[in-house]
N, C-alpha and C positions, 0 to 999 in steps of 0.2 A: 453488320452482323459478323462478317468474316474477321474484322479487326478485333471484335470482342472475343471471338473464338481463340485467336492467337494469343491474346493477353491472358486468357484463362489457361491455355495450354502452356504458355511460358511460365506462369506462376506455379502451375502444377509440377513442371519439370524441376524448377528451382526447389520446390518443397521436398522432392525426393532426395535431393542432394543436401539439403539444409537440416535434415533431421535424421537421427540414427537410433535404432532400437538398441538399448543397452542391456536389458535383462527382462526376464519374465518369470512368473511363478504361479502355480495353480492356486486358485482362490474362488470361493463361492460365497457371495453375499446375498442374504435373504432380501426379497423384494420389500420395497418401502423406502423411497428416496429420502424421506425425512429422517431415517435412522442410519442411512449409509454415510459414513464419514471416512475421510482419508487425509492423512497428514504426513509430510516428509520432515524429518529432523536431522540436521547435520551436526554431528558432534565435532566441534572445532578442535578439541584437544587430541582426539584419536583419529580424526578424519574419516570416521565411519558414518554411514547413512542408515537411518532407521525409518521404516515406513509403517505407519499404523493404519490398518483397514478394519472398520467395524460396522456391524449392523445392530439390530435390536437384541441379538442373542449372544454375540461374542466379539472379542477384539483379537485380531491377529497382528503381532508385531514382527516385521521382517527386518533382519539385520544384514546389511551389505558391507563388505570390507572396503578399504580405500580404493581398490580397483573396480568397485561396484559389482563384484561377484556376490551372489547370494551365499551368505555364510551360515545363517540359522534362522529359525522362526519359532515363536512361542505363541500360545493361544490361551485366552482367559475368558471365562463366562461373564456375561454382562447383562444387567437389568435394563429394560427399555425405559424405565423411569429416570435413568441418568443418560439422557441422549445428547446433552450439550457438550460437545468437545471443546475443552478449554485450552490446554497446552501441555507442557511437559517440564520435567527437570531431570538432571543427571546427578547421580550420587557419586561420591569419591570412590566407592568400591566397584564402580562400573555399571551399577543397576540403572535401568531407565524407568521413570515414573510418568504415567499418563494420567491426566485429570479430566474427569467428566462430572457434570453437575446436574442438579435438578433445574427445573425451569426458572426458579427464583434465585438460583446460584447460591442458596444458603447451605445446601447439602452437597458435599463434594466426595466423589468416589475416586480414590487414588489406587491405580493399578500398577504394581511393581513387577517388572520383568527382570529376572535374574538368569541371564544366559549361562553364567558359569556353573550354576547348580541346576539348571533346567527346571525352574519352578516360577510360578506366579503367585502373587498374593493381592488381595483387595482390602482396602481399609476405608471406612466411612468416617468422615468428620464433618462438623458444622461450623460455619462462620455466621455469627448472629446478624450482622448488618443492621443493627438497631438504629432506626431513624436515619439510615444511610442510603444514598443513591450510588449505585455502582457506575463509575464514570468510564473506565476502560480497563483493559487487561493486556498483558504482553509477556513474552518469554525472552529472556536475555541472561547472559552470564550463567547459563546452566540452571536458572531458577525461573519460577513463574510468579508474576506480580499482578496484583489486583488493586486498583485505586478507587477509593470511594470518598464521598463527602457527606458529613453530617450537617444538615442545613442550619443547625443551631450553633455551629462552631466555625472558627476561622482557620481550620486546618483540614488537610486531607489525611485519610488513613491509607497506609500502604500495607497490604497483606502479602507477605513473602512466603510462597509455598515451596518447600523442599522436602522430598520424601513423603512421609505420611502425616506431616504436621505443618503448621504455619506459624509465622511470627507477625505480630501486629505492631506497626510503627506509626507514630504520629508525625506528620510533616507540617511544620508550623509556618503558615503563609501570612500570619497576622500583620507583618510589616510591609506587605506588598499590595499595591493597588493597580487596577487595570484602568487605562485611560480610554474613556468613551469619546470624550471631546477634551479640548484644552482645559475646560473648567468643570468637567464631570468625571469623577473617578469613583470606582466601586471596588470592594475587596476582590482580589484575584480569584479566590475560591468560588465566589458567587458568579463571576463571569465564566469560569471553567464549567460550573454546574449547568449554566444556562446554554452553553455552547456544546455541540457535539465535538468530541476529541477524536482526531484521526491519527492512528498509529502509522508512521511512515517507515517503510523498509527501503533504505537507499540503495540496496544492491539490485533492485529490480526496477523496471519501467513503471512509473506511477501515472495514472490517468489524470486528466485535468481536473476532474471533480474532486480528487483527493487533494490537489493543490489549492482548491477553493475553500477548504475548511479554515476557519479563523484561529482555531487552536490545534496545533499539531504536536505530536509526541514522537521523539526520535530516540529509540533505545540504542545505547552505544557502550555495550559491555559493562564498564564500571560506573557508568552514569546514564542519566536520562535527561534529555533536553526538551523543554516545553517552549514553544514559540507562540506568542499571542499577538495577533494583529487586530486589536480591539478598536483602533482608530487609525486614521491616515497620517497621523503625526509621526509615529515610530513603530518599530517592531520590538516587543518586549520579550526577552529571553530569560528563562529560569532554568538553572541547572540543578539537578538533584544527584548528589553523590550516593551511589548505591552501597558504599561501605560505611560511611559515617551518617548518611541521610541528611547532611547539611545542605542548605539551599543558598545559591548565589544568583545574582541578577546582572544582566547586561541590557543595554538599550542601544538600538540602531536607528537613528533618525531617518525619516523618509524625506526626500526632496519636496520642497514646497511647490505648490501648483497655483500660486496666486490666492485670490480670495475664495475660490470655489473648492469645497471639500472634495478630496479624492476618494477613489474606490481602490483599496490597496490590499496587498497580501505579500507573503514571503515564502521561501522554500530554502531550508538548510541542506546543503550538500557538501560533504567532506569538510573543508576548512573555509567555505564561503557561504555567505548568506545572500541569496538572490531576492530582490524586492521589486515589486511593481507598484506604481501609483498612477492613477489615471482619472481624468475628468473628461468632459465633453470637448475640451480644447487640446489636450495633450496627454501623452503617456511617457513615463520615465521608467526605464529599467536600470536598476542599480545592483552592482556586485560589490559586496562588502567583505573585507577580511574579518573572519570570525575572531581572530586574536586582536583585532583593532590596531594592527601595527602598520598597515598599508592604507594608502588613500583609496577611497571608493572609485569604482569605474561606473560611468553613467552613459546610457544610450537613450535617446529621446526622439520623439517626433510629435508634430502638432497636426491639427485637422486639415491643414492646407498643404502638407508635404508627405512624401512617402517615407516609410521606415527603411532606411538604407541597410540596417543591420539584420533584417529578417531574410529568411531563405524561402519563404512560401508566400502565396497571396494571403489576404485576409479571408478566412474560411468560416462558414456557418454550416453546422450539421444538426439536423433535427431528427432524433430517433435513428432509424436505419435508412432514412431517405438519402439520396445523393447529396454530396457536399456542394454547397453553393459558394461562389466567389463574390465577395463584396468589392465594389468598384474602387473605393478610395478610403483614406484614413478617416475622413469625416463620418462616413457611415459606420465604420468599425467603432470609433469612439462613442458615437451616439448610442449604438446598440449595447455597448459594454456597460453603460450606466444602469441598465435594468438587470444586470446579472451580478453574481458573486464573483469578484475578480479572483483569479488563481494563476499559479505558475508552478511548473514542475521541471526538474532537471534530471537528465540521464546521461551517463558517460558511456559512449560507444567507441571502443578502441582509444584513439587519442583526442577525441572531440567531445564537446559537451553539447547535448541536444536539449534545447529549451522549448517548452510549449507555453505560450503566454496568451491569456484571454480571460474568459469567464464562462460560467455555466448557470443554468436554472432549469426549472421544470415549466413546460408550456402546455397549453391545452391542445388536444388533437381531436378531430372528428372521425379519425380512422382507427381501425383496429390494427396495430402494428405488431409484426413479429420481429423481435430483436435478434439481429444477426451480428456477425463480426464486423468491426469497423476497421477497414484497412487503411489507417492513417496513423500518424504519430499521436493524434488526439484520441485514439481508440480507447475502449474501456478495459482496464486490467487493474486489479487491485490485490494488495496484500498477498502476493504470491499466487493468487488464484485468478483465473479469468472470470470476470464478473459480468453477468448479463442482467441489467436492471429489470425489476419487475414493473409491470404496468399499474400505476396507482390511479385507478379510475380512468379518466381521459387525459392524464398528464404523461408527457414523455420528456426525456432530457434533451436540452438544446445546448450545444457547445459552440462558442465563438472563440476563434483562436488564430494565431499565426505561429510559425516555427522558426527557430534560430539555430544556427550551427556555429559554435565558437571553438577556437583552437585552444591549446593548453595555456596560452597567455590571455585567453578570453577576448581575442580579437575575432570579428566576424569572418566566416569563411563562405565564399560563394560556391559551394559544392552541392551537388544533388544528393538527396537522401538515399541511403541503401535500406532495404527491408530490415526490420527488426525481428528478432526471434519471436516476439509476441505476435507479429503478423502471421508468421508460419504456424504458430500454435493455434491462432484463431481459425485459420483455414483448415488445419488438421482436425480440429474439433467439429467443425461444420461438416466435414466429409465422413466422420465416424460417429454415427448416431448410437452405436452400441455402447459408447462410453457413458456410464451413469454417474461417476464421481471422479474427481481428479484434483491434483494439487501441483502447483508450479513454484519452484524456487530457483534462485541463482546459486549454482554449485560451481565453485571455482570461476572459470571464465566462460561458462555456458549455462543455459537454462536446462533444468532437469524436471520433466513432468512425469509423475506417477499417476496411473489411472486404472480404474477397474473396467475391463471389457466384459460386459454381461453376456455377450454372445460366445466369446471364447472361454469365459469363466477363468480369467487370468488377471493377475496384477502385472502391469507392464510399465517399464521405465523407458523413457525416450528422451534423447538429447536434442536440443534446438540451439542454433547459434545466430547471432546477428550477421547481417551483411549478405552479399552475394556469395554463393559457394565458390571455393577456389577451383573446383573441377568443372564449374559451369562455363 
């Protein structure tokens, strides 16, 4: 009991030093959590920060200069029928446009904020989505993009939103097939439609469940990269140029695991593609040069030996229950066969932090309250701390181990330091008056904007990885 007290006290003291209040502004959002939305937007060209806070009646856009001092704010009336916050675009004249949609995403309200002339305008337009399934959406390159698929066609549609209008572009994927097995191939667009697409932001820590998606989309300014792990044979990569909208393809083979089909996935980080492939007998971690100019790096272990390159034990976490340690490689590999394999990569200072394993939903007979997970495998997504909902009696189960690699991708036997996301999770748990928040990577630290319902304020707070220097 005394030991637990000192652990909590130690973490609380570190939290004080590891986070800093940056700014605050008066704000009152109407009650109704389903209508309260908050979004941070970093303008990369001007280095300004914009924070959008909205409820069912209004949108307030705060403008912060590059020193994160509050410079201005504008407010616009909003109809509650357009409650879905989509994204944003920036215009060349400096205006900021926020997009909200109806529930079916066919009607979009564009709110334009003109700080130079101190005025706002709202414009309604429609996107037909005839016989189309909306696949995913994302903001990059100062524009907002929506991808859809017409089930009767072999192409995707890309809707590019900028200002009060949109451009419709066909992406022709007719020449590309997805490998399900060596002898079974289907059109890429069919596989993408049947799979959930996860948009990956490489500037933040991504949870293991994000790394378990078979189709991932990586926005990269002037291009978008799609990775498909439809089979254990290879990772298929499709690049979409956002200027010409031409498509190119790369293939990265997975190491063979003998006669038994593997459970595989990949994660693209900077100029490297990280792959895992595993069956009940062995697991192989591969690091490939995305330019395909350098030889792959392989780390592996089998069911009878330990993984020398890992920094943690084999861990199993079910919901918010205490983490369990598995005794050996055989048990880890056996359990991994019933899960969706995944891998994520995060850069902390000069090291690469890898989380390798798998995830799935399991049945529970208990009613669990989801709290923060204080490990590298904790849940955090898309710049926002994500707490899974309870789907009936199902709860998430993560099986994983962690690796720490140096700049040359050699294993380092060093202990892990706390991540900024650990401090964020603890801070949120200790402040119940926070009703809505958004977390982004801002330069070399995390920036969280949140609405404190008790204080009736928008607050900005800085969080950093590692142990505080003053501690």
